[in-house]
N, C-alpha and C positions, 0 to 999 in steps of 0.2 A: 899410726900403724894399726892401732886397734880398730879405728873407724874404717880404714881401708879393708881390713880382713872381714869386718862385720858386713860391709857393703858387698864384698865379693861372695861371702857365704849366702847373703840374701838373694843375689843374682843366681847362684847355683841352685838354691832351693826352688826359686821360681821356675828355672829351666827344667829341673827334675820333675816339678809338679806338672808343668805343661806337657812334658814328655810322657808322664804317666797318664794324663787325661787323654792325650792324643792316642796313646796305645789302647786305652780302654774303649775309646770311640771306634777305633779301627777293629778291635776285637768284637765289639757289639755288631758292627756292620758285617764282619765275617760270619758271626754266629747266625745273624738273621738271614744272610745270603745262603749259608749252608743249610739252614732249615728249609728254605724254599726250594733249594736244589734237590735235597733229599726227597721232599714231597713230590717234586716233578718227575724224578727218575726211579722211584721205588714202586711204580705200578708194574707188576709183573705177574705172569701166570704162576699160580700156586701149583707146585708139583703134587698132583693127586696121589701119587704113589707114597708120598711122605705123610699123608693124612691117615686118620684112624677111624674105624667104624664104631658106632654105637648102634646096636641092633643090626648086625651085618646080614644082608639078604643072602639067600642061597646061591643066586646066580647074578654075577656082575663082572664087568670087564673094563679095564682102563687101557685105552689105546690112543696114542698121539695126544695125551693129556686130556682126553675126553672120557667121561664115565657113562656107560650104559648099564642099566640094572633092571632086573625083573622085580618090581616092588612087591614086597611080601603081602599076601592077602590078609585081610582082617586086621590091619594095623593103622595107628593114627597117633596124633598128639592132641590131647584135649583134657581139660580139667573141669569137672563138676557142672558148670552153669548150663542151663536149659535142658541138657540131656540127663544129667544126674550121675554120670559115670566119669571115671578117670582112666585114660589110656596113655601109655608112654612107650610104645614098642615099635615105631616105624623106623625104617633104615635112615641113617644119618651119617654121612661121611664128613669129618670135621678136622679143623686145626684149632689151636688155642691162640688167641690174640688179646693183647692188652692195649690200653690207650685208645686213640682215635684213628679210625680207618674207614676206607671205602671198599666194599666188596660187590662184585657183580658176576653174573653167569647167564648164559644163553640156555634156555630150557625148551624141551619139546617132549611130547609123550603120546602114547596110543591110549588116550583116556576113553573109557567106555562105560564105566559104572558110576553111579552117583557117589560123589565125594572123592573120586580119584583126583590126586593132586601131586604137584612137584614144585620145588622152588628152593629158596634160601632159608636157612634158619640160624638165628643167633640165640644162644642158650647159656644161661648161667647155671641153672639146675632144673630139677623136675617141676618146680613151681614158678619159674621165671624164664620165659622164652618168647621169641617172636618168630613166626614163620610166615613167608609171603611167596606167592607164585601164582600158578594157574590151578583152578579147581573146577571140576566138571560137575555141574549141578542141574538137574532137570533138563538134560540134553543140551545145555549151553556151557560155553567156556566163560569163566569168571576170573578176574584178577582178584585174588583173595589174600587177606591178611588176618592172622590170628595172633592176638596179644594176650599173654597169660602172666598174671601175677596172682598166684594161688587159684584164682578162677579165670577161665578163658572168655574172651569176647571175639567176635568174628565180624568182619566187614568185607563187602564184595563190590566190585565194579563189573556189571555184566557186559560182555562183548557182543556186538551185533552178529558176528559170524565166527566160526572156528579160525584159528590162526595156526600156521605151521610151527611157529616158535615165538618166544618173547624173551626179552632181556629183563632181568630183575636186578635192581641195584639197591644196596642199603648203605647209608652213611651214618656212622656212629660218632657223635660229638657229645662230650660231657655226659649228661644223663638222658640223652634223647637219641632215637634212631629214626631217620627219615627213609622211607621206602619209595622207590621210583620204578616205573616200567617204561619200556621202549620197544618198538617194533623194528628199529634199525640201528640201535646202539649209538645214535646221534642225538636225537631229540627225546629227552626223558620227561615224564610227567609224574608228579608226586601222587601217591595213592594212600599214604598214611604217615603220620608223625606220632611216634609213641615213646613213652617213658621206658627206660631201662637203667638199672642201677649203675651209677658211676663208680669208678675205681675198682671194678671187678674184672678179672680176666673172663673172656667170653669164648665159648665154643662156637665157632662160625664155620658154616659149610653148606652142603646140599642135601636135601631130603626128598623122599617120596612117601606117600601114604595111600592106602587103599582100604578104607574102613568097611565098605560093604561088599566089595567084589572079590574076584579070584586072582587079583594081581594084574599088572600091566607093565609095559616096557617104557622106561623113562630115559631120556638122554640129556646130558649136561656137558656143555662145551664152553671153552674160553673162560673158565673160572679164574678170577684174579682178585688179589687183595692189594690195596695201596695204602701205605701209612700216611696219615695226615698230621701236620704239625699242630702242636697245642696252641690254639689261637690266643689263649691268655698269655702265654709266654711271648708269642710274636708281638702282641699289642704292647706288652711291658717293654720289650726291647725297642720298639718304635718310640715310646714316650720317654724313656729314661736314657 
């Protein structure tokens, strides 16, 4: 009798263990599928009305989830290097985001004075930020990126001719931000890969600056943010 009960208990334990393993495997598949589905369907237009201003300009308007603004004269974001001064006073409409994400926007502007610029900005604080977009220098349009960690650096890609608009996209993963540009929102080319602190919430949004001039009109359309799944977690679920 004892042997029969022991044998039956062993069978039940094995069945229970297999049941738990199968459930765990199913749960992992569900989690992995869920993460990929969320990543696929959470690309949406960010409501500009729900975002907030840092250095609000005097004149701006949001219509059909597009922003037009008169960029405040004599404003910029820059710290120390080459020029020796620090400025942190240009208009910036932002929302707060954590984790990994992709953000993009279509920008255009009536650039007319040296250093007139508009684009995306990712900002942790006044000493740590990345801004990327179009900058007007010496009569030419340039794809421009400024990366600041206490001091600023600046890189440009000159364009052969003026363009009516450009798409700028930033992808934040772990401690890096990849910056891309496109003229059709289909084919994107990388213009910069830069370090940005990991595990910090980021102010992300759209900015314009006019360091030397009397202001200009900038337009921002189709601003969107897409959450990206944590690749480390996805890889762990695949392997375990």
